[in-house]
MARVEXMAR-950909 format. One record per residue (C-alpha): residue in three letters; x, y, z. Coordinates in pm, whole numbers, padded with zeros to 5 digits, always signed. Each point is the difference from the previous one (the first is absolute). Example, Ala and Ser with C-alpha at 12.3 -4.5 7.8 and 13.67 -1.06 7.14 Angstrom:
% MARVEXMAR-950909
ALA+01230-00450+00780
SER+00137+00344-00066
% end
This chain:
% MARVEXMAR-950909
UNK+03095-02619+02618
UNK+00007-00353-00137
UNK-00372-00036+00069
UNK-00074+00318-00193
UNK+00219-00109-00290
UNK-00162-00343-00002
UNK-00348+00155+00003
UNK+00086+00229-00292
UNK+00148-00293-00190
UNK-00307-00217+00055
UNK-00232+00280-00110
UNK+00212+00061-00311
UNK-00003-00369-00096
UNK-00375-00018+00060
UNK-00057+00309-00215
UNK+00212-00143-00281
UNK-00189-00330+00011
UNK-00328+00192-00008
UNK+00107+00202-00305
UNK+00117-00313-00183
UNK-00331-00175+00072
UNK-00188+00308-00118
UNK+00202+00011-00324
UNK-00067-00371-00061
UNK-00371+00050+00068
UNK-00010+00300-00235
UNK+00180-00193-00276
UNK-00251-00283+00025
UNK-00302+00232-00020
UNK+00148+00197-00291
UNK+00071-00325-00183
UNK-00364-00102+00044
UNK-00113+00347-00111
UNK+00182-00014-00335
UNK-00098-00360-00074
UNK-00336-00065-00164
UNK-00238-00195+00224
UNK-00175-00300-00152
UNK-00319+00064+00193
UNK-00157+00247+00240
UNK+00055+00310-00217
UNK-00354+00122+00063
UNK+00039-00027+00376
UNK+00339+00172-00007
UNK-00140+00279-00217
UNK-00286+00061+00241
UNK+00235+00016+00297
UNK+00222+00250-00185
UNK-00299+00222-00076
UNK-00117-00011+00361
UNK+00349+00081+00124
UNK+00026+00291-00244
UNK-00336+00132+00114
UNK+00092-00022+00368
UNK+00355+00135-00034
UNK-00049+00268-00268
UNK-00362+00106-00036
UNK-00091-00004+00369
UNK+00325+00183+00083
UNK-00087+00301-00217
UNK-00196+00182+00277
UNK+00316-00024+00210
UNK+00268+00076-00256
UNK-00173+00293-00176
UNK-00014+00238+00299
UNK+00351-00103+00106
UNK+00129+00074-00351
UNK-00173+00341+00005
UNK+00149+00088+00338
UNK+00350-00117-00090
UNK-00003+00168-00341
UNK-00136+00327+00137
UNK+00253+00009+00284
UNK+00296-00068-00229
UNK-00111+00252-00261
UNK-00065+00273+00258
UNK+00337-00047+00166
UNK+00206-00003-00318
UNK-00202+00267-00180
UNK+00145+00247+00248
UNK+00350-00103-00113
UNK-00076-00007-00372
UNK+00242+00284-00063
UNK+00287-00190+00162
UNK-00064-00355-00126
UNK-00153-00177-00296
UNK-00358-00021+00129
UNK-00119-00263-00247
UNK+00304-00223+00044
UNK-00029+00009+00378
UNK-00366-00098-00019
UNK+00077-00292-00232
UNK+00291-00103+00221
UNK-00211-00018+00314
UNK-00342-00109-00128
UNK+00075-00235-00291
UNK+00334-00145+00107
UNK-00018-00028+00377
UNK-00322+00097+00179
UNK-00247-00157-00244
UNK+00133-00359+00008
UNK+00069-00014+00374
UNK-00330+00159+00110
UNK-00194-00230-00233
UNK+00188-00298+00143
UNK-00082+00109+00356
UNK-00370+00022-00080
UNK+00004-00346-00159
UNK+00189-00141+00298
UNK-00247+00144+00249
UNK-00310-00107-00194
UNK+00077-00311-00203
UNK+00322-00150+00135
UNK-00136-00042+00351
UNK-00321-00150-00140
UNK+00196-00254-00208
UNK+00210-00105+00299
UNK-00308-00046+00217
UNK-00185-00190-00273
UNK+00283-00244-00075
UNK+00076-00044+00370
UNK-00358-00102+00077
UNK-00007-00231-00302
UNK+00319-00163+00131
UNK-00121-00028+00359
UNK-00340-00139-00103
UNK+00168-00247-00238
UNK-00181+00134-00307
UNK+00325-00005-00198
UNK+00057-00364+00098
UNK-00353-00081-00115
UNK+00072+00162-00337
UNK+00315-00209-00042
UNK-00189-00318+00090
UNK-00255+00090-00270
UNK+00276+00021-00260
UNK+00006+00381-00013
UNK+00332+00183+00025
UNK-00058+00281+00254
UNK+00306+00187-00124
UNK-00153+00031-00347
UNK-00360+00064+00104
UNK+00063+00215+00310
UNK+00341+00166-00044
UNK+00030+00073-00373
UNK-00330+00194-00030
UNK+00087+00213+00302
UNK+00345+00072-00139
UNK-00145+00112-00333
UNK-00287+00195+00156
UNK+00205+00192+00254
UNK+00284+00077-00244
UNK-00231+00131-00275
UNK-00199+00193+00258
UNK+00311+00164+00143
UNK+00116+00112-00345
UNK-00343+00147-00071
UNK-00018+00175+00337
UNK+00348+00144-00055
UNK-00107+00156-00331
UNK-00320+00134+00158
UNK+00197+00144+00292
UNK+00239+00183-00232
UNK-00276+00145-00218
UNK-00211+00115+00293
UNK+00302+00138+00188
UNK+00119+00208-00294
UNK-00324+00108-00167
UNK-00218+00002+00313
UNK+00268+00167+00209
UNK+00047+00263-00268
UNK-00377+00066-00009
UNK-00025+00031+00378
UNK+00293+00242+00020
UNK-00130+00202-00295
UNK-00350+00031+00151
UNK+00083+00060+00365
UNK+00324+00201-00005
UNK+00151+00298-00175
UNK+00316-00184-00101
UNK+00067+00050-00374
UNK-00048-00338-00171
UNK-00031+00101-00365
UNK+00301-00197-00126
UNK-00009-00294+00243
UNK-00151-00261-00233
UNK+00234+00111-00278
UNK+00298-00046+00233
UNK-00127-00345+00101
UNK-00037-00110-00363
UNK+00357+00109-00073
UNK+00145-00155+00316
UNK-00183-00334-00019
UNK+00196-00256-00199
UNK-00064-00359-00106
UNK+00265-00111+00249
UNK-00194+00153+00289
UNK-00318-00185-00097
UNK+00188-00324-00064
UNK+00178+00012+00335
UNK-00327+00067+00180
UNK-00168-00296-00170
UNK+00299-00226+00074
UNK-00019+00098+00367
UNK-00375-00065+00007
UNK+00042-00346-00158
UNK+00279-00097+00240
UNK-00197+00135+00296
UNK-00301-00208-00106
UNK+00207-00318-00027
UNK+00182+00056+00330
UNK-00313+00093+00194
UNK-00200-00296-00130
UNK+00276-00256+00045
UNK+00082+00116+00354
UNK-00363-00012+00111
UNK-00062-00338-00161
UNK+00315-00143+00153
UNK-00093+00123+00347
UNK-00343-00153-00044
UNK+00137-00337-00107
UNK+00238+00012+00298
UNK-00292-00029+00242
UNK-00023-00326+00191
UNK-00301-00082+00210
UNK-00047+00285+00248
UNK-00256+00253-00111
UNK+00128+00249+00259
UNK+00319+00041-00206
UNK-00189+00156-00292
UNK+00024+00363+00131
UNK+00373-00045+00060
UNK+00056-00133-00353
UNK-00205+00287-00144
UNK+00202+00262+00187
UNK+00329-00157-00104
UNK-00101-00022-00365
UNK-00104+00368-00008
UNK+00326+00123+00151
UNK+00202-00234-00220
UNK-00180+00115-00315
UNK+00061+00365+00082
UNK+00370-00064+00067
UNK+00046-00191-00326
UNK-00177+00274-00195
UNK+00228+00266+00147
UNK+00309-00200-00095
UNK-00127-00059-00354
UNK-00094+00367-00037
UNK+00349+00116+00093
UNK+00169-00271-00208
UNK-00195+00080-00320
UNK+00055+00373+00043
UNK+00375-00054+00036
UNK+00014-00220-00311
UNK-00184+00242-00229
UNK+00092+00344+00130
UNK+00347-00017+00153
% end
């Protein structure tokens, strides 16, 4: 019993230390992000554009069909209950508030977060980050800040795309392929959708972008000298990102809607 209690205690202390280190790392990157760099703006801008292209534009072929499938499934299921419940409000509740942000975050985690962890891990193992520091270049500003901005902006954009495609595309699919009456659906959505719903969704997307980027960067910088540890760090960062996003999703929903 004492061994079990001691193990749980050690794991709890280790987790707390990890969270504190992650918060400190995030604070430092955010401080660099809001401060104006004296040089290297062109390089940082190019990295942000490349990150946006990889995270947002190249993810569209993945997120568009998923949004269509999710939107169609939700609309079909709740259209059958439209006489019992507020059809438009239920759709906004599920798509805009809950499903949209978390599904978008999952796609970004699977595509971009793992790639960032692998990239930073290899740069750490191959001492590329050390070489940048020896050249007088701050790797946190040149490597971390552009990825934070690129992934966060991309996640917000993908969230908005997901919502639009889920609602409008899902409505079109159901209207074309089924006999479910959908004449007043868009009117119900326009009445049910409020500024608070959109604001909460964007807040979730921004926080998801920050948490995902910071976790993956931190795991990458944690790498020592063994290249065989890169897959382990990538797996841990993905699971950790998903867990943090779930916690943030529940926390924001409780703050605004309960």
